[in-house]
C-alpha beads as a LAMMPS data file, in Angstrom:
LAMMPS data file: protein, C-alpha beads

58 atoms
57 bonds

1 atom types
1 bond types

-500.0 500.0 xlo xhi
-500.0 500.0 ylo yhi
-500.0 500.0 zlo zhi

Masses

1 110.0

Atoms # bond

1 1 1 -275.453 64.537 -478.981
2 1 1 -278.025 61.757 -479.174
3 1 1 -279.978 63.240 -476.324
4 1 1 -280.030 62.613 -472.606
5 1 1 -282.427 63.004 -469.733
6 1 1 -281.642 65.547 -467.044
7 1 1 -280.963 62.829 -464.449
8 1 1 -278.379 61.177 -466.695
9 1 1 -276.656 64.520 -467.311
10 1 1 -276.558 65.321 -463.584
11 1 1 -274.959 61.974 -462.717
12 1 1 -272.601 61.966 -465.707
13 1 1 -271.110 65.392 -464.937
14 1 1 -271.323 64.890 -461.155
15 1 1 -273.113 68.162 -460.445
16 1 1 -275.723 69.190 -457.954
17 1 1 -279.178 69.071 -459.572
18 1 1 -279.789 72.804 -459.037
19 1 1 -276.434 73.800 -460.533
20 1 1 -276.973 71.482 -463.504
21 1 1 -280.396 73.084 -464.034
22 1 1 -278.790 76.529 -464.266
23 1 1 -276.262 75.291 -466.832
24 1 1 -278.976 73.592 -468.890
25 1 1 -281.070 76.775 -468.881
26 1 1 -278.062 78.822 -470.009
27 1 1 -277.297 76.339 -472.809
28 1 1 -280.947 76.501 -473.942
29 1 1 -280.895 80.315 -473.913
30 1 1 -277.729 80.263 -476.053
31 1 1 -279.461 77.744 -478.371
32 1 1 -276.710 75.169 -477.845
33 1 1 -279.231 72.537 -476.715
34 1 1 -282.956 71.999 -477.126
35 1 1 -285.473 69.900 -475.248
36 1 1 -287.394 67.328 -477.231
37 1 1 -289.535 64.473 -475.891
38 1 1 -287.993 64.803 -472.439
39 1 1 -284.424 64.700 -473.768
40 1 1 -281.830 67.432 -474.032
41 1 1 -280.336 67.363 -477.529
42 1 1 -277.332 69.252 -478.858
43 1 1 -278.258 71.678 -481.642
44 1 1 -276.142 72.254 -484.760
45 1 1 -274.884 75.448 -483.124
46 1 1 -273.995 73.414 -480.031
47 1 1 -272.061 70.891 -482.131
48 1 1 -270.005 73.705 -483.666
49 1 1 -269.335 75.024 -480.169
50 1 1 -268.219 71.559 -479.000
51 1 1 -265.768 71.272 -481.882
52 1 1 -264.337 74.724 -481.164
53 1 1 -263.986 73.877 -477.467
54 1 1 -262.141 70.656 -478.345
55 1 1 -259.743 72.538 -480.612
56 1 1 -259.087 75.069 -477.842
57 1 1 -258.813 72.225 -475.284
58 1 1 -261.429 73.793 -472.996

Bonds

1 1 1 2
2 1 2 3
3 1 3 4
4 1 4 5
5 1 5 6
6 1 6 7
7 1 7 8
8 1 8 9
9 1 9 10
10 1 10 11
11 1 11 12
12 1 12 13
13 1 13 14
14 1 14 15
15 1 15 16
16 1 16 17
17 1 17 18
18 1 18 19
19 1 19 20
20 1 20 21
21 1 21 22
22 1 22 23
23 1 23 24
24 1 24 25
25 1 25 26
26 1 26 27
27 1 27 28
28 1 28 29
29 1 29 30
30 1 30 31
31 1 31 32
32 1 32 33
33 1 33 34
34 1 34 35
35 1 35 36
36 1 36 37
37 1 37 38
38 1 38 39
39 1 39 40
40 1 40 41
41 1 41 42
42 1 42 43
43 1 43 44
44 1 44 45
45 1 45 46
46 1 46 47
47 1 47 48
48 1 48 49
49 1 49 50
50 1 50 51
51 1 51 52
52 1 52 53
53 1 53 54
54 1 54 55
55 1 55 56
56 1 56 57
57 1 57 58
């Protein structure tokens, strides 16, 4: 939520860089994240999605 660089995201979720790139692109297209100053930041829409996913235990 506070923003993270792509490298940090890749290592944190333990994904191949290319696969992580596809997920990040999809999240940007859905407007769940945005890129700002080299960081990926969760949008308000993304925060709502996170809360819903937690409630559904996804």
